[in-house]
N, C-alpha and C positions, 0 to 999 in steps of 0.2 A: 551452299555451305555457310555463307555469311549470315543468311537469315536464321539458320538453326542456331548459330552461336549467339546471336542477339536474343533469340527466344530463350535459350538456356540461361543466359545472364539475367534477363528480366525475370524469369521464373524463380531463379535462385534468390535474387534480391527481394522479390515479393514474399517468398517463403521465410526468409530471415526476418523481415519486417513483421510479418504475421506472428512468428514465434516470439519476437521481442514484445509485441503488443499483448500477447497472451500471458507472458511471464512477468512483466514489470508494469508498474504504474508510476506516473509522475505526480508527486505531491507538492503542492505549493503551500508553503508555510510563511510565517512572518519573516523568517530569516532567509528565504529564498526557495529554490526548487530542490527536491530530493528525488532520487530514483529508488523505489522500494520494490522488492520482489513480492509477487503475489503468492499466496498459499495455495490457491486453486487456479489452474490455468483456465482463463476465459477471456473472451473478447471485450466484455463490458468493463467499465470504470477504468479507463486508461489514464484520465486526468482527474485529480481531486484537489479542490481548493479548500484547505483547512483553516484559513485565517479567521473565519467566523464560527468555527466549530465550538459547540458547547458540550456539556456532559451527556446530554441526550443523543447528540450526533455521534459521539464516540461509542456510545452503547449500541447505536443502530448499525455501526460499521466495525464489528469486532475483527474482521479480517485485516482491515487497514491498521487497526491498533496492534494486532499481532505482528504484522509485517514491520511496523516501525520498531516494535520491541525487538524483533529478531535482528534488525539492522542496527541495533543500539542507537536509535534515534528518538528515544522517548522525549528528549528536550523539545521536539517539534510540538508536542502536546503541552508545553509549559504554561499555557493560559488556563489550564484546568486546576481546580483546587486539588491539593495532594490526596485527600481522602477519596474523592470520586475517581481520580486517575488510577489510584491503586486498586480500587474495586473493579474498574474496567479491566485492568491487567489480570486480576485474580479470576474474573469471569472467563476471560479468553484462555488463560492457562489452565483453567479447571481447578485452581487452588481453592481451598476452603476460606471463607471470609474470617477475618480476625475479629474477635470480640473484645471490646474495651470494657474494663471493669472499673 
């Protein structure tokens, strides 16, 4: 009986860890670490270091940008110029680009 209890406890712990890894990612930014929910459950990209991210990096990872926006943590991307940051959010959200006259 003792072995089955240990097995069930270990299995439950492993399932919870796997669920957490599939649902969240750890983002390292200039101001520290942030826990951001993923839009699509998957095992990849559990840890992301964004301290050296540029505009092309944010454009290549729209799921991360959308996750930061959904968590109200846009300030993590503060190293970006305002124009390119706004356009990345517009692309992720599917909003039309604003035209300047």
